[in-house]
N, C-alpha and C positions, 0 to 999 in steps of 0.2 A: 147638496147638503153633505153627502158622504165625503166628497173631496174637501169641503170645509172642515169637517170633523177630523179627517186624516191630517190635514195641515195644522190644525189646532193642536192635535195630539203631539205631532212632531215638534212644534215650536215650544209648547209648554214642557215637554220632556227634555228639551235642550236646556231650559232654565233649571229644571229639577236635577238633571245630571251634572250641571256645572256648579250650581250654588247650594244644592241640598236644602231648600227652604223648609221651615216647619209647617208652613201653610201657604196656599196660593189663594189670593182674593181677586176675583174678577170685578172690574169696574166699568163704568160707562155703559154704553149700549149692550156690550157683550153680557153683562150681568143679567139681562132680561131674556137671554136665550136658554131656556130651561134644559134643553137637551145636552148642554155642555156639562151639566152636573152629573149626568148619567153616562150617556154614550161618549161624550167628550172625555170624561174621566177614563173610560175603557180604552180610548185611543191613546191617551197619555201613557197608560200602563203598558201598551204594546211597545212603545219606544223607550221607556225608562230602562236604565241599566240594571236596576234591582229586580230580583225575582218577584218581589211583592211590592206593589206601589201603595204606600200608606199615607202619602201626603194629602191632606184634605184640600179640596177645591171648594171654596166658599163664595157665597154671594155677599157683596158689600152691604153694610147696614144703612147707608145713606142714599141708596138709589143712584140714579144717573148723575147726580150732582156731586158725587164724592170727589172727583178731580177738582172741581171748582172750589169746594170747601177746603181742600188741601192747599190750593193756590192762595186762598184768602188767609189761611193760617200762616203760611210761609211769608206772605207780604206783611202781615201784622208783626211778625217776629222781626223782620228786617227793619221795619219802620221804628219799632220800639228800641232796638239795639243800635 
């Protein structure tokens, strides 16, 4: 688990360092891993370029099916236009 958290921290920090997002929302099965919102966040802070890591890491509001919901919305938009 420690290796997973370390790699999660490095990967998310790469996104934060490159894109400077306002928020990070975890989706799919990852959103069910509670430790990512505490210890995972600490690992991201280790790799982030800023002295203080303030970007929130949030759980999605639609659960595991968020990706499927997004795909359906995109498909509907393409079919309508």
